[in-house]
KOLMI-842687 format. One record per residue: y, x, z of N, C-alpha, C in turn; residue in one letter; residue number from 0. Coordinates in pm, whole numbers. Each point is the difference from the previous one (the first is absolute). Example, Ala and Ser with C-alpha at 12.3 -4.5 7.8 and 13.67 -1.06 7.14 Angstrom:
<sites>
-569|1319|780|119|-89|0|120|90|0|A|0
105|-35|-72|119|82|6|109|-77|73|S|1
</sites>
This chain:
<sites>
1949|1529|1052|-113|-33|-124|44|-141|-38|X|0
-31|-32|-123|2|-132|-60|-134|-36|-27|X|1
-42|-113|54|-130|-71|-26|25|-106|-113|X|2
-73|34|-116|34|-93|-112|-131|-64|-40|X|3
-6|-143|10|-93|-63|-86|48|-33|-138|X|4
-81|23|-96|25|-6|-135|-80|-116|-61|X|5
68|-118|-8|-75|-121|-59|-1|42|-165|X|6
-120|-28|-43|-19|11|-158|-60|-131|-40|X|7
-130|5|-44|-76|-117|-32|-66|-79|106|X|8
80|3|116|-54|-37|121|97|-94|76|X|9
70|-100|-77|128|-60|52|-35|-112|101|X|10
-56|47|112|-23|-106|98|1|77|139|X|11
33|-63|104|-5|69|125|-117|-15|78|X|12
-114|-73|-54|-98|-33|61|-144|35|-75|X|13
-94|30|76|-134|28|-63|14|139|-96|X|14
81|73|60|40|121|-84|-46|141|67|X|15
-93|62|-64|-52|124|82|98|100|23|X|16
82|57|-101|86|109|26|112|-62|119|X|17
50|-135|-17|95|-53|90|-48|5|130|X|18
-124|-46|18|-68|16|121|12|110|77|X|19
-49|112|-84|6|137|58|141|53|27|X|20
96|-45|-70|135|42|26|43|-66|132|X|21
-18|-126|21|35|-54|116|-50|49|115|X|22
-140|45|1|-64|54|105|37|142|35|X|23
36|69|-115|68|138|27|109|-1|71|X|24
89|-85|-37|138|-4|42|9|-40|146|X|25
-101|-65|61|-7|-30|129|7|137|104|X|26
-41|95|-64|-14|121|72|133|75|18|X|27
90|-37|-95|138|61|5|108|-88|34|X|28
-26|-112|63|113|-110|23|100|47|90|X|29
-35|95|92|93|51|91|75|115|-25|X|30
-27|58|-124|91|108|-53|110|-38|-68|X|31
128|26|62|124|-52|-48|38|70|-140|X|32
-51|111|-43|54|56|-108|-81|-64|-136|X|33
-115|-78|32|-66|-38|-108|58|-129|-70|X|34
-14|-22|-142|41|-104|-65|-102|-65|-75|X|35
27|-135|-43|-101|-79|-75|67|-31|-131|X|36
-86|-6|-111|64|-33|-131|-130|-86|-75|X|37
36|-129|-7|-101|-73|-99|63|-3|-143|X|38
-71|64|-92|48|45|-120|-84|-55|-117|X|39
74|-76|-89|-65|-29|-134|81|67|-112|X|40
-56|69|-86|69|73|-125|-17|-75|-133|X|41
102|-54|-47|-12|-38|-118|-6|99|-128|X|42
-124|53|-27|-1|122|-67|-62|-31|-131|X|43
60|30|-108|-67|-20|-123|-117|96|-21|X|44
-130|-63|-31|-102|98|-20|-4|43|-149|X|45
-83|86|-40|3|64|-131|-6|-101|-107|X|46
-56|-116|19|-2|-97|-107|127|-85|-30|X|47
71|-9|106|125|-76|-12|-21|-148|-51|X|48
-85|-71|58|-46|-138|-29|60|-96|106|X|49
117|-46|-50|56|-95|109|42|-121|-54|X|50
-81|-94|-36|44|-123|-42|72|-73|97|X|51
105|-90|-44|79|-63|81|-79|-113|103|X|52
-109|-47|-37|-68|-89|74|-87|83|115|X|53
-39|113|-55|-83|83|102|120|64|100|X|54
125|20|-45|85|50|98|46|-100|113|X|55
10|-130|-70|41|-119|93|-94|-11|101|X|56
-141|10|-17|-99|-18|83|18|113|96|X|57
32|124|-19|11|100|94|140|-36|84|X|58
98|-39|-69|117|-30|76|-18|-105|101|X|59
-70|-100|-18|-36|-112|82|-80|57|112|X|60
-80|87|-22|-104|46|97|90|99|105|X|61
80|84|-72|83|82|81|94|-65|100|X|62
62|-106|-63|97|-80|81|-75|-85|124|X|63
-113|-50|-35|-74|-62|113|-40|100|111|X|64
-46|119|-54|-41|103|106|115|61|80|X|65
105|11|-66|140|38|67|24|-104|102|X|66
-3|-130|-31|50|-110|101|-110|4|106|X|67
-130|6|-29|-109|7|108|39|102|102|X|68
10|136|-51|28|100|99|128|-13|65|X|69
100|-71|-38|125|-36|70|-44|-66|134|X|70
-91|-92|3|-40|-75|111|-46|95|94|X|71
-24|132|-25|-37|92|115|91|109|8|X|72
125|-29|-43|129|78|-9|-34|157|-60|X|73
-88|-40|-93|-35|143|-110|67|-23|-127|X|74
39|111|-65|58|-7|-125|-108|59|-113|X|75
3|-70|-99|-70|60|-113|94|49|-108|X|76
5|143|-3|87|71|-76|-61|10|-134|X|77
87|-39|-113|-65|3|-144|97|93|-76|X|78
-65|103|-26|76|117|-94|-48|-17|-152|X|79
77|50|-75|-23|-2|-143|12|140|-69|X|80
-92|42|-67|10|143|-61|-128|54|23|X|81
-23|143|-7|-108|76|-17|-45|34|153|X|82
-130|-34|21|-58|25|147|17|134|35|X|83
-46|107|-74|39|131|47|142|44|39|X|84
89|-56|-86|141|28|20|45|-69|126|X|85
-36|-121|32|24|-81|113|-47|70|139|X|86
-123|58|-12|-35|63|111|54|131|31|X|87
39|70|-134|64|124|24|154|-8|60|X|88
52|-108|-23|144|-42|79|-37|-39|146|X|89
-107|-68|9|-18|-40|146|-42|108|94|X|90
-62|113|-80|-43|132|97|138|58|33|X|91
102|-9|-70|125|60|43|49|-46|140|X|92
-41|-121|33|51|-47|132|-90|31|109|X|93
-138|5|-29|-97|33|115|-140|30|-62|X|94
-85|48|86|-146|0|-52|-51|-143|-13|X|95
-111|-13|-76|-53|-143|-34|-138|-6|37|X|96
-43|-99|46|-148|-45|9|-14|-136|-65|X|97
-102|-2|-110|-9|-106|-83|-146|-46|-5|X|98
4|-143|27|-125|-82|-15|2|-73|-131|X|99
-119|-25|-67|-3|-60|-141|-135|-36|-20|X|100
-30|-102|-81|-122|-32|-63|-18|72|-136|X|101
-101|67|-26|-30|69|-113|-1|-88|-127|X|102
30|49|-112|5|-60|-111|-106|64|-116|X|103
-53|-67|-88|-107|58|-80|49|61|-149|X|104
108|-68|-43|60|41|-119|38|159|-22|X|105
-44|55|-109|30|132|3|138|44|15|X|106
109|-78|-61|139|13|22|40|4|137|X|107
-51|-103|90|25|-12|133|-52|117|81|X|108
-118|50|-32|-59|116|61|92|129|3|X|109
37|4|-139|88|121|-36|125|-17|88|X|110
69|-119|1|121|-28|95|-45|45|146|X|111
-86|-61|39|-30|29|143|-31|140|41|X|112
-54|80|-105|-34|151|36|135|54|0|X|113
98|-39|-75|127|74|5|75|-42|135|X|114
-3|-116|41|69|-47|140|-84|74|95|X|115
-125|-6|-1|-73|58|118|35|163|15|X|116
18|60|-122|21|161|-1|136|11|56|X|117
87|-96|-23|133|16|48|25|-24|158|X|118
-72|-83|37|2|-52|154|-69|121|72|X|119
-112|41|-40|-80|124|73|77|125|-11|X|120
61|31|-104|86|112|-9|115|-8|111|X|121
41|-109|44|89|11|106|-46|-62|116|X|122
-142|38|44|-45|-7|115|-25|-152|41|X|123
-7|-81|-103|-23|-153|22|-147|-28|-19|X|124
-54|-128|-3|-132|-32|-22|11|-141|-94|X|125
-109|12|-87|-19|-135|-80|-138|-52|30|X|126
-5|-109|60|-141|-71|20|-36|-99|-113|X|127
-107|15|-48|-62|-107|-97|-94|-77|39|X|128
-13|-122|-19|-87|-90|35|-72|-72|-126|X|129
-126|-63|13|-56|-75|-101|14|-152|32|X|130
72|-78|-93|32|-142|34|-28|-81|-123|X|131
43|63|-117|16|-70|-134|-149|-93|-39|X|132
-103|87|40|-144|-53|-24|-81|11|118|X|133
-115|-77|-5|-83|5|126|-63|126|27|X|134
-50|86|-116|-73|112|27|123|106|-56|X|135
-4|115|72|93|108|-37|-28|34|-143|X|136
114|65|-59|-14|62|-144|-93|109|13|X|137
-107|-14|-89|-115|89|-2|-124|-32|111|X|138
15|-122|63|-69|-5|93|-153|-95|-20|X|139
-12|-25|-153|-126|-53|-38|-47|88|-100|X|140
-109|79|20|-55|87|-89|-143|-11|-18|X|141
-73|39|-89|-149|-2|-33|-54|95|102|X|142
-134|-16|16|-66|74|95|17|159|-32|X|143
28|34|-98|15|144|-56|149|40|13|X|144
91|-84|49|131|44|40|94|-20|-126|X|145
-42|-69|-113|72|-16|-117|65|-150|3|X|146
94|-27|-64|80|-115|-7|-98|-107|-92|X|147
12|-134|46|-58|-90|-94|89|-38|-134|X|148
-44|-16|-106|71|-37|-114|-55|-146|-62|X|149
-85|-64|78|-55|-132|-44|33|-83|115|X|150
43|-114|-22|40|-90|96|-107|-51|98|X|151
-112|-51|-58|-122|-52|71|-63|81|101|X|152
-23|128|-28|-57|76|98|106|38|108|X|153
127|26|-65|102|5|123|9|-104|87|X|154
-7|-138|-45|20|-93|98|-114|-13|100|X|155
-132|32|-55|-109|12|97|29|104|98|X|156
42|138|-38|22|84|108|115|-41|92|X|157
98|-47|-51|127|-57|79|-51|-99|110|X|158
-74|-100|-43|-53|-102|107|-79|63|92|X|159
-87|111|-30|-81|60|79|79|70|117|X|160
117|66|-45|81|75|93|114|-96|75|X|161
-12|-136|-32|118|-84|62|-65|-59|135|X|162
84|7|98|-21|-55|122|140|-74|59|X|163
-34|-98|83|100|-84|44|142|80|52|X|164
-36|98|45|98|85|77|110|52|-125|X|165
-47|15|-128|63|41|-96|114|-94|-52|X|166
-24|-128|10|122|-97|-21|32|-77|131|X|167
-9|56|106|49|-52|116|154|6|10|X|168
63|-101|70|154|24|-5|53|101|82|X|169
90|66|-47|89|107|61|104|-23|69|X|170
21|1|125|132|-68|60|97|116|18|X|171
119|-39|-32|136|71|-5|85|-48|121|X|172
28|81|85|95|-17|112|154|18|-25|X|173
51|-132|-65|139|26|-19|101|4|124|X|174
-49|-59|84|71|-19|133|14|165|57|X|175
-106|86|-22|21|139|48|101|48|-97|X|176
13|-15|-124|109|57|-83|141|-57|41|X|177
-1|-122|37|136|-53|38|77|77|110|X|178
-73|59|79|50|92|121|93|107|-63|X|179
-29|47|-137|70|102|-55|132|-52|-77|X|180
33|-137|13|102|-67|-62|142|61|0|X|181
11|74|98|143|67|37|-16|143|-62|X|182
-127|35|-60|-3|152|-40|-35|-5|-146|X|183
41|-93|-77|-38|-2|-136|91|74|-104|X|184
-56|83|-88|72|70|-96|45|-89|-106|X|185
134|-11|-13|54|-77|-102|38|89|-118|X|186
-10|-58|-127|8|67|-129|150|38|-15|X|187
88|-84|59|129|37|-7|57|132|60|X|188
-109|32|86|51|133|68|-22|116|-90|X|189
-53|-22|-124|-30|107|-97|58|-65|-130|X|190
4|84|-109|56|-41|-115|-116|-48|-95|X|191
-62|-125|48|-104|-64|-74|61|-100|-80|X|192
-61|-35|-101|24|-122|-93|-87|-112|54|X|193
59|-96|57|-77|-114|34|-31|-105|-110|X|194
-116|-63|13|-48|-84|-99|23|-138|62|X|195
59|-93|-73|30|-136|37|-88|-100|-61|X|196
-96|-50|45|-92|-90|-66|68|-122|-61|X|197
-9|-34|-135|70|-124|-80|-114|-88|-13|X|198
4|-137|58|-92|-92|3|50|-110|-119|X|199
78|33|-94|38|-101|-97|-86|-28|-96|X|200
-95|83|-25|-103|-42|-105|-115|-85|51|X|201
-28|-116|-67|-106|-89|40|-124|23|-52|X|202
-112|2|72|-145|9|-64|-73|-106|84|X|203
-128|-28|-73|-80|-102|56|-98|65|116|X|204
-2|143|12|-72|56|99|114|72|69|X|205
15|-51|131|116|47|75|-59|114|117|X|206
80|90|17|-44|110|90|22|-43|145|X|207
-45|91|93|-7|-25|143|-120|-19|44|X|208
-23|36|139|-127|-2|84|-39|-158|17|X|209
119|-71|29|-25|-151|29|-69|-73|-121|X|210
54|47|-121|-49|-58|-129|-148|40|-22|X|211
-24|133|27|-135|68|-24|-108|-89|104|X|212
35|2|130|-103|-59|80|-11|-149|-26|X|213
97|-71|-55|-9|-137|-28|-104|-28|-133|X|214
22|106|-87|-91|-2|-117|-142|38|39|X|215
-31|87|124|-135|41|32|-49|-139|66|X|216
77|-47|89|-73|-115|81|-18|-122|-107|X|217
91|-34|-83|-19|-99|-111|-123|26|-79|X|218
-20|133|-45|-106|27|-75|-127|-32|84|X|219
-4|60|127|-112|-15|100|-46|-163|1|X|220
124|-76|19|-44|-149|28|-29|-56|-145|X|221
56|12|-95|-5|-93|-115|-68|65|-134|X|222
10|141|2|-27|63|-128|-129|95|-7|X|223
-32|72|112|-126|74|4|-140|-57|-40|X|224
0|-136|68|-136|-63|-31|-26|-21|-145|X|225
98|-16|-74|-25|-39|-146|42|144|-77|X|226
28|104|55|51|127|-72|-83|32|-120|X|227
-140|-4|15|-107|42|-94|14|-76|-116|X|228
13|-130|23|5|-106|-127|150|0|-69|X|229
98|18|81|134|-33|-65|78|121|-47|X|230
-27|130|55|84|102|-19|18|46|-151|X|231
-92|-52|-94|20|48|-138|77|-100|-73|X|232
36|-107|56|84|-87|-78|148|-18|19|X|233
78|52|-83|137|27|14|97|-103|49|X|234
-36|-142|-47|78|-110|18|-20|-37|141|X|235
-88|43|75|-46|-48|125|44|109|101|X|236
69|-36|125|23|99|89|-142|21|72|X|237
-51|91|-47|-139|46|36|-15|132|55|X|238
115|87|17|2|130|47|91|-11|136|X|239
2|113|65|64|3|144|139|34|-27|X|240
35|56|-114|151|60|-36|35|89|115|X|241
-87|68|56|15|92|110|39|154|-51|X|242
-43|8|-138|33|152|-44|144|84|40|X|243
109|-75|-42|137|74|48|-4|32|142|X|244
-60|-98|84|11|24|152|-89|106|41|X|245
-105|14|-72|-118|119|45|89|128|-54|X|246
68|6|-117|53|109|-48|128|50|95|X|247
80|-84|18|105|40|93|-24|0|146|X|248
-131|-36|30|-32|0|133|47|-95|93|X|249
53|-118|-54|57|-111|101|-138|-84|69|X|250
-110|31|-63|-128|-50|58|-87|132|-4|X|251
-86|11|98|-79|132|5|-146|-54|-59|X|252
-62|120|-56|-120|-18|-50|-92|-45|89|X|253
16|47|141|-98|-54|112|6|-131|13|X|254
123|-64|2|24|-159|13|-78|-65|-118|X|255
-17|61|-113|-61|-67|-100|-155|8|12|X|256
-52|103|62|-136|12|11|-39|-74|125|X|257
95|-26|91|-31|-77|106|-20|-144|-21|X|258
87|-43|-103|15|-140|-29|-124|-44|-93|X|259
-55|123|-89|-105|-23|-78|-142|-19|98|X|260
-10|80|91|-114|-15|91|16|-122|74|X|261
118|-37|49|19|-117|71|-68|-127|-76|X|262
34|4|-126|-44|-116|-103|-157|16|-5|X|263
-58|123|-14|-129|14|-11|-77|-50|121|X|264
65|15|113|-71|-40|132|5|-147|20|X|265
97|-57|-71|29|-148|27|-44|-96|-113|X|266
-48|55|-111|-4|-80|-119|-160|-8|-28|X|267
-46|-123|-44|-140|9|-55|-24|49|-143|X|268
115|-28|-67|8|52|-147|74|137|17|X|269
-61|128|-31|67|107|32|46|69|-115|X|270
-33|-47|-109|38|69|-145|132|13|-17|X|271
100|-81|59|153|26|-33|43|123|75|X|272
-46|3|130|43|111|73|-69|131|-33|X|273
-130|-17|-59|-69|115|-45|68|64|-131|X|274
46|-92|-69|63|37|-131|138|72|26|X|275
71|-57|96|136|63|34|-13|115|70|X|276
-97|15|76|-45|135|66|-17|110|-103|X|277
-68|-40|-102|-45|87|-98|118|68|-97|X|278
95|-112|-9|117|56|-68|77|85|98|X|279
3|-6|123|80|81|100|-61|128|-11|X|280
-135|7|-31|-64|135|6|13|60|-153|X|281
34|-93|-84|41|60|-136|126|97|26|X|282
95|-68|67|112|69|47|-8|148|67|X|283
-87|-16|92|-51|128|61|-56|101|-93|X|284
-77|-49|-100|-70|78|-117|119|79|-66|X|285
85|-94|-54|101|78|-78|91|106|71|X|286
25|-47|130|68|99|82|-87|145|19|X|287
-128|0|10|-87|99|10|-11|85|-139|X|288
16|-76|-120|-7|69|-113|143|71|-29|X|289
110|-63|42|128|73|-6|17|118|79|X|290
-69|-2|108|-9|128|101|-89|99|-59|X|291
-109|-26|-44|-93|103|-49|31|50|-127|X|292
58|-98|-77|24|47|-158|153|-34|-34|X|293
84|75|57|145|-23|-28|47|14|-145|X|294
-80|49|-83|24|14|-128|15|-129|-74|X|295
-48|-96|57|22|-147|-60|128|-34|-6|X|296
109|51|71|137|-36|-5|25|15|-136|X|297
-47|107|-75|61|29|-126|-99|-8|-117|X|298
-128|-10|44|-106|15|-102|-117|-99|11|X|299
-84|-11|-97|-107|-82|26|-103|59|87|X|300
-66|-81|67|-111|46|101|-98|67|-67|X|301
-44|-67|-93|-110|50|-101|67|98|-113|X|302
-20|131|22|63|87|-90|-23|-13|-134|X|303
-131|-60|-34|-43|-26|-146|114|-78|-56|X|304
71|-84|60|80|-109|-70|157|45|13|X|305
19|123|38|136|42|1|66|36|-126|X|306
-76|6|-83|51|38|-128|-23|-117|-112|X|307
-18|-113|49|-17|-109|-89|134|-2|-97|X|308
-23|-34|-125|116|-18|-86|53|-135|-7|X|309
56|-26|93|68|-139|31|94|-12|-123|X|310
3|-130|-57|93|-27|-115|161|-10|61|X|311
11|-61|114|139|5|72|105|-58|-93|X|312
-34|-108|-57|116|-67|-87|113|-57|88|X|313
107|55|-14|115|-49|101|44|-148|-17|X|314
2|-42|-139|14|-148|-22|-112|-93|77|X|315
-114|45|-26|-112|-96|77|29|12|154|X|316
29|116|47|15|19|146|130|-94|34|X|317
94|0|-79|116|-73|55|-39|-155|9|X|318
-72|-52|-95|-60|-137|-13|-90|-23|115|X|319
-59|85|48|-109|-8|122|95|-19|121|X|320
109|83|16|83|-4|105|77|-121|10|X|321
33|-42|-111|84|-140|-4|-91|-134|-4|X|322
-132|15|-15|-80|-104|24|23|-63|-133|X|323
-15|68|-109|17|-67|-159|-121|51|-74|X|324
-107|8|34|-119|53|-70|-67|-109|-84|X|325
20|-120|50|-80|-100|-90|-118|-42|64|X|326
-41|69|121|-98|-38|71|46|-56|133|X|327
-31|-145|19|82|-61|102|-36|39|152|X|328
-119|51|40|-43|40|128|78|139|13|X|329
-4|85|-99|74|120|29|155|-13|14|X|330
56|-83|-86|131|-32|7|42|-71|125|X|331
-73|-95|60|24|-60|129|3|112|113|X|332
-82|86|-14|-31|95|107|137|97|5|X|333
36|56|-124|107|85|-13|129|-77|34|X|334
26|-103|-15|113|-81|44|-9|-40|141|X|335
-108|-20|66|-7|0|128|53|113|73|X|336
-65|112|-57|31|133|65|166|10|2|X|337
51|-9|-120|154|26|15|84|-105|64|X|338
-47|-125|-8|65|-109|69|-39|-2|159|X|339
-109|36|38|-18|-31|152|-27|143|52|X|340
-22|119|-72|-21|106|76|-135|22|39|X|341
-69|-87|-48|-162|-11|43|-94|-57|-115|X|342
-132|39|-10|-84|-58|-93|-113|-20|77|X|343
-66|-121|-36|-136|-32|38|-116|102|-28|X|344
-76|46|70|-94|122|-9|-85|-24|-125|X|345
-54|-123|-19|-73|-8|-114|64|17|-139|X|346
122|-33|21|93|9|-120|64|144|-29|X|347
-6|73|122|31|150|-13|-102|50|-72|X|348
-129|-25|11|-111|70|-64|8|-36|-155|X|349
27|-128|-16|3|-39|-151|102|69|-65|X|350
133|2|44|110|51|-66|-30|163|-7|X|351
-32|53|86|-40|155|-10|-100|26|-84|X|352
-112|-91|-5|-84|32|-100|25|-26|-150|X|353
88|-96|1|67|-29|-141|93|114|-46|X|354
84|49|83|81|120|-42|-82|121|-45|X|355
-103|27|80|-85|130|-41|-111|-23|-107|X|356
-60|-135|-9|-105|-9|-84|32|-68|-124|X|357
93|-92|0|40|-85|-105|125|81|-92|X|358
102|56|97|118|56|-51|-21|156|-12|X|359
-106|57|62|-28|144|-1|117|70|47|X|360
67|-36|104|98|70|60|-24|53|132|X|361
45|126|14|-39|77|116|30|-80|137|X|362
-119|10|90|22|-83|116|109|62|87|X|363
41|107|-16|129|49|88|126|-81|-22|X|364
13|-23|-131|103|-88|-38|9|-144|85|X|365
-118|-64|7|-27|-108|63|19|1|155|X|366
-48|97|35|-3|44|151|160|14|37|X|367
72|69|-72|143|30|27|85|-152|12|X|368
-47|-74|-113|62|-113|-1|-9|-103|118|X|369
-131|-1|27|-49|-82|124|81|48|125|X|370
18|130|17|57|77|107|142|-36|7|X|371
67|-23|-105|150|-28|-18|4|-145|37|X|372
-88|-78|16|24|-150|24|-87|-54|132|X|373
-95|62|28|-80|-71|87|67|14|158|X|374
9|-111|66|40|5|136|-108|78|87|X|375
-117|-35|-25|-124|75|70|-39|132|-61|X|376
97|82|-78|-34|138|-37|-61|86|103|X|377
-137|24|-39|-65|98|96|-71|97|-107|X|378
58|142|26|-67|86|-101|-166|-1|-42|X|379
-49|6|133|-147|4|-14|-56|-111|-65|X|380
40|-127|43|-69|-131|-59|61|-11|-149|X|381
99|21|-12|72|-18|-159|-68|109|-72|X|382
-8|111|30|-81|93|-86|-156|-25|-18|X|383
-51|-27|99|-143|-37|9|-28|-108|-92|X|384
80|-111|5|-11|-120|-70|22|46|-148|X|385
101|73|-44|24|29|-135|-111|83|-64|X|386
-42|86|80|-116|90|-40|-130|-71|-22|X|387
-13|-104|80|-124|-97|6|7|-44|-127|X|388
108|-90|-38|21|-72|-125|-1|89|-132|X|389
51|133|7|-4|72|-95|-149|67|-30|X|390
-66|-18|85|-143|79|11|29|150|11|X|391
99|48|43|21|152|17|-21|35|163|X|392
-29|-96|82|7|39|140|-159|5|62|X|393
-7|-1|123|-118|15|65|-89|-123|11|X|394
-51|-40|-106|-50|-147|-5|-119|34|-74|X|395
-111|-70|47|-143|4|-54|-3|-67|-147|X|396
87|-94|-12|-7|-77|-127|42|74|-124|X|397
-58|-2|-119|42|78|-109|119|-38|-81|X|398
48|70|-96|123|-28|-74|-13|-127|-70|X|399
-109|-31|-42|-21|-124|-89|8|-122|84|X|400
38|-17|128|32|-118|62|148|-35|-42|X|401
4|-105|-84|133|-40|-34|25|-148|-3|X|402
81|-34|75|17|-153|35|62|-76|-135|X|403
-51|-104|-14|33|-95|-120|123|-74|59|X|404
115|-1|-43|121|-76|85|-7|-138|-24|X|405
-65|-40|-127|-8|-148|-19|-105|-50|120|X|406
-100|66|-4|-119|-44|101|52|7|140|X|407
79|96|40|36|26|126|119|-130|28|X|408
77|-33|-87|79|-97|-2|-60|-135|30|X|409
-112|-36|-79|-68|-114|1|-69|-15|121|X|410
-60|104|55|-77|-7|134|85|-21|115|X|411
103|81|17|67|19|131|135|-87|-20|X|412
32|-71|-109|123|-80|-11|-40|-115|-86|X|413
-111|-60|18|-63|-104|-94|109|-117|-35|X|414
76|-20|86|111|-109|-12|139|39|-59|X|415
-13|148|-16|120|54|-38|142|-5|69|X|416
-46|-48|155|130|-2|70|69|123|33|X|417
-69|108|27|72|104|11|68|57|-122|X|418
-61|-14|-120|63|47|-129|131|-93|-26|X|419
4|-124|28|91|-82|-38|120|15|111|X|420
-28|52|125|101|29|92|81|115|-34|X|421
-43|89|-69|59|140|-22|24|19|-144|X|422
-51|-101|-88|23|-1|-147|19|-132|-33|X|423
141|-60|38|18|-139|5|29|-43|-154|X|424
2|101|-84|0|-37|-150|-125|-77|-45|X|425
-101|25|68|-139|-55|-26|-21|-140|89|X|426
89|-56|53|-30|-107|104|-37|-122|-84|X|427
22|-14|-130|-34|-113|-68|-148|23|-87|X|428
-52|123|7|-91|28|-88|-136|-60|63|X|429
-70|-66|-91|-137|-69|43|-75|101|64|X|430
-87|-53|111|-73|93|74|-103|81|-70|X|431
-65|-70|-118|-87|76|-74|53|131|-82|X|432
127|-11|4|61|135|-86|100|98|105|X|433
-8|-56|140|76|70|78|-26|142|21|X|434
-111|37|-10|-41|134|11|11|101|-111|X|435
10|-80|-130|27|83|-117|71|-96|-99|X|436
133|-3|33|88|-91|-97|-1|14|-137|X|437
-44|122|-48|-10|47|-147|-107|-81|-76|X|438
-73|-71|75|-118|-73|-42|32|-145|-40|X|439
125|-39|48|48|-133|5|33|-47|-165|X|440
-60|-100|-42|22|-36|-146|137|-43|-30|X|441
59|19|-105|141|-49|-53|25|-134|51|X|442
-107|-83|-18|42|-143|26|36|-36|162|X|443
-83|86|60|25|-30|158|137|67|29|X|444
13|122|-51|153|56|4|91|-97|-26|X|445
-10|-50|-99|104|-103|-59|30|-87|119|X|446
-116|-77|45|8|-115|94|79|47|130|X|447
-19|133|21|82|20|135|118|78|-12|X|448
41|17|-138|117|64|-40|-12|149|57|X|449
-93|75|-48|-32|146|37|-60|55|-109|X|450
49|130|1|-40|95|-117|-53|138|48|X|451
-113|22|-25|-48|128|51|62|112|-68|X|452
35|97|40|70|118|-51|148|-20|-3|X|453
54|-111|40|125|-21|24|53|-42|153|X|454
-83|-110|40|27|-34|142|-80|70|101|X|455
-110|65|-60|-77|92|83|-64|103|-94|X|456
-11|125|46|-41|90|-105|-160|4|-45|X|457
-24|28|-109|-136|28|-56|-57|111|75|X|458
-128|6|16|-64|108|85|54|151|-82|X|459
29|93|101|62|103|-52|-108|96|-68|X|460
-132|-18|58|-125|73|-63|-112|-104|-5|X|461
-95|26|-78|-136|-75|-4|-106|70|118|X|462
-11|-81|90|-81|56|120|-122|58|-30|X|463
-76|-73|-105|-148|49|-44|9|136|-66|X|464
104|13|-88|9|122|-68|39|87|90|X|465
85|4|86|50|105|103|-115|30|99|X|466
-71|-86|26|-105|18|97|-100|125|-75|X|467
-27|-18|-107|-85|94|-82|75|129|-12|X|468
130|5|-20|69|127|-24|8|65|144|X|469
10|-79|112|4|51|134|-138|78|39|X|470
-95|-64|-42|-125|50|35|-31|148|-78|X|471
45|-9|-122|-7|119|-71|88|111|63|X|472
111|-42|25|101|96|67|-45|65|114|X|473
-66|-79|86|-60|73|130|-124|70|-32|X|474
-89|-57|-95|-126|82|-29|27|114|-54|X|475
106|23|-87|12|129|-77|80|100|83|X|476
70|-38|116|88|66|84|-93|90|76|X|477
-130|-38|12|-92|71|109|-70|125|-76|X|478
22|-7|-129|-54|115|-62|59|153|2|X|479
</sites>
């Protein structure tokens, strides 16, 4: 028998539910010489094929660190590249297999796991799934009538009523027990597998690995959580945790985040920062539950009324949005940050997403895909949930006529233009009174700073106020 631990979105050897059960299970078989151990990660393209270079670099750094950490216990992390069902099919040619893994919520992941499970069980093996990605199991937060929540506030209330300290307690993993299997490890070279070699040559401002993730969490606890409520909406300030990619890849566990939030609640007089961050973590839980109960969101609008909206889908305007050349500084700064850094501030994600859907009248699916192609922290449930929230097609109580004014958003959350000037440097000499809308700058001022709107920086691609009315009508009549 080959005992396989399949690492996926849980790239840490600590506080890991499935890994804990795996190590405990193997203790029963340590004396049987015919058994082998395989710690496996599969570089498997999902059905979306979204693999931006910065995202892959984060993964590569994480895999390298995990591999080196396991070496200290004389354990190998085997990294294969290819289709998961095909890899397990080849593995089964060598011996029966027992697999431990943490479950995933994405429809394409569930489909993959069902195929692998069927393969293994048809060969007299076993596949054990555990819940680790979220605090509550998928489908674990329901209304009293057994139906899923589709609005956040009542979901949050029910979630907190079900939450106990044991739900986010640390889960210990006994690596020393596994190290006793060091002479019994299955090596991929024993079979005709394609090995994946991590390439760490691409640089990124958010680096992968558990050490980095834990350092971010500790730093946020010490210096950021207290002011989180008041600073999180200002993109020029380091007011967020930057933990989203670490949560996605599992270098930091969701339980660690809840423990950290509750520790701050217990030790701080001003609890608003920790309460606000905790609420954001529960939003994550909410979107995972939505994805689990309503898998059609992978391809369609949550609200079926809006699935047939007649989006204009102007490819030229979409290109300008992608390149950060819309003539709206806050939008352009956000899009350039996304492409340059592989990350975008959350407030600006909402602004850019709403601009695409409500000002340019372009299908949210186009924007969701572009974000997915560039975000280091790409997480299907959160990305999809955020896009459908912005497009008013999702599970949100707010109506479609909620439309951000990009000028006001810029003036409110980047009043000094620091964020805009960082990512749109051609505006660095524009006077502050015009930084949020350079098209209003008088010719005399333009001449003084040797700047010409329409040449040095684009004129607005659309008129926001006109497009707002068109968007409202588009949504209003789509319901008829």
